[in-house]
C-alpha positions, 0 to 999 in steps of 0.5 A, a space after each residue: 500499499 502506497 503511503 499519503 506522505 510525499 516529500 514535496 508537499 508542504 506539511 497538512 492536517 488531515 482528518 479521518 472521521 472515527 471509524 474509518 481508519 483500519 490498524 494493525 495496532 494492539 487495542 487500547 489508547 494511543 496518545 498524542 505527540 510527533 510520532 518517530 519512524 526513524 526518518 525526517 518525515 514524521 507524522 504529528 497525532 494531534 489527539 488521543 486516539 482508541 483503537 478496538 478490534 483493528 478500527 480507530 473508533 475516534 477521529 483521526 487527526 494527523 498533521 503531516 507532509 501529505 498531498 490529502 488536504 481537504 475534508 472533502 477529499 477524503 470524504 470522496 476517497 472513503 464513500 469509493 471504497 478506498 481503504 486507509 490504514 495505520 500500520 504501526 506506531 509510526 501513525 504513518 497513513 496508507 491507503 489501499 483503493 478499490 475501485 480503478 483510477 481512470 487512465 491508471 498510468 502503472 495499470 496502461 503501461 505495465 512498470 514490469 515491461 516499461 519501468 518508471 522514472 527512478 529506472 530512468 534516472 539510475 540508467 543515466 547516472 551509470 553511464 553519465 553519472 550526475 546530470 543536470 537532467 531530472 527524471 528522462 525517459 526510460 530506454 524501456 518504454 522507448 524501445 515499447 513504443 518503436 515496437 509498435 512500428 513494424 519494420 526494422 527499417 525505420 526513421 525515429 524522429 525526436 525533437 525533443 531528445 533531452 538526455 538522448 534516451 531515444 537513440 540509445 533505446 533504438 541502438 538497443 532495439 537493433 541488438 536485440 532484433 538485428 534491426 537498422 533502424 535510424 534515430 535523429 535526435 533534436 535538442 536545443 540549447 537551453 541557457 548555458 546548459 548545453 545539454 545536446 553536447 554534454 548530455 545527448 551526445 556524451 551519452 550515446 558516445 559512451 553506449 556506442 564506444 563502451 563506457 565505465 559504469 559507477 560501479 568501476 564494471 567496463 560496459 561494452 559499446 554497442 556498436 553503430 555511427 553517430 554525428 553531431 551537428 549545431 545548426 547556424 545561419 550562414 552569412 550572405 557573401 557577395 560574390 566579390 568579396 568572398 574569400 577562398 576561406 569562405 567558399 572553402 567553410 562551405 563546401 565542407 558544410 555541404 559535404 557534411 550535408 551529402 554525407 548525411 544523405 548517404 548515412 555515411 556520418 564517419 569523416 575518415 579524410 578531409 583535404 584542402 580538395 576534397 573529403 571522405 566520409 564512411 558508414 563504418 561498414 562498406 559505403 563510402 562518400 567521396 565529395 570534390 571540391 576544389 574545381 582543380 583539374 590536377 587534384 582529380 586523380 589523387 581523388 579518383 586513387 583514394 576512391 578505387 582504393 577504398 573500394 578494392 579493399 574489399 569486394 564489397 565496398 561501394 562508393 558515391 562520389 560528388 563533384 562540384 562542377 557546373 557540366 555533368 559528373 559524368 565527364 569524369 568517368 575517365 578519371 577513373 580506371 573503373 567505376 565498378 561499385 562507384 556512382 558518380 552521382 550530380 551534386 543537389 541543385 539547392 547547393 550547387 547553386 549558391 555554391 556557383 554564386 560566391 564561384 562568379 
């Protein structure tokens, strides 16, 4: 039976009519006063009471941290069949409902399946230690919800990422059923608390790579790849005043977008001519952006080397150019498992505007 004690509530006086409170106490008179329960939150019995045959036959007046306060609430609960119990001389009041509450969460979702905030707090603490996140969602709850989607290759989007539970749950679900679900998290910076970097990203990086928990035990990682992006406005520069650095920075950012579209998040090489990304498995994306023909053979050779390392490797190659990307076919000794792809027009238009 749950107690009526709630530490966050103010101290209140609650009154139960005579013959409405059950008890485990022996028959006799019990005197008023503060009752010691061995903890800080104590209840005070305001008047002497008499117990007879398992019932407090006197009006019971108690004072303590209670979330029941009004007489009408107590009368309603008693009319609904709720039992009030005093188990010991600490006079802590307990209640037992006989009428089901409407939409009771523990009945909608079985706690044995989804757990609760106590579990989720300790789950996050085991990974990161103390954080400023209060009551994160449990991974078991998110896994339960994601499992309603009857596809193991779903893309799951959480616009209010918080501690990053959704991504953690997605990875756990993939590990359990061999799925290939992907997850996108979005979290706004909150004042001076950089939650996205210090909590959301850090938590899932540790889950992927493995970590040492609070007990000093080494927890193996789940694998996967993770990329953290910050969104911001890109400054607009008139074409004539755009510096080479402006052009390179724009190209690098565009390259990251192309890698994201290809689901190759890990940047494995970046030069002043090109970028190469990987999905950590068999897929690579190359982005060539300088426009200097003399550097293209080096880029093409790099991609061919990656392709030839394993017969299952495949390459997506992008070239910032004003014509068709097929013009670069001759730079490769073979296009087997290499796809030449055009730069998406919105990106190309911006890039072209600062180079004119």
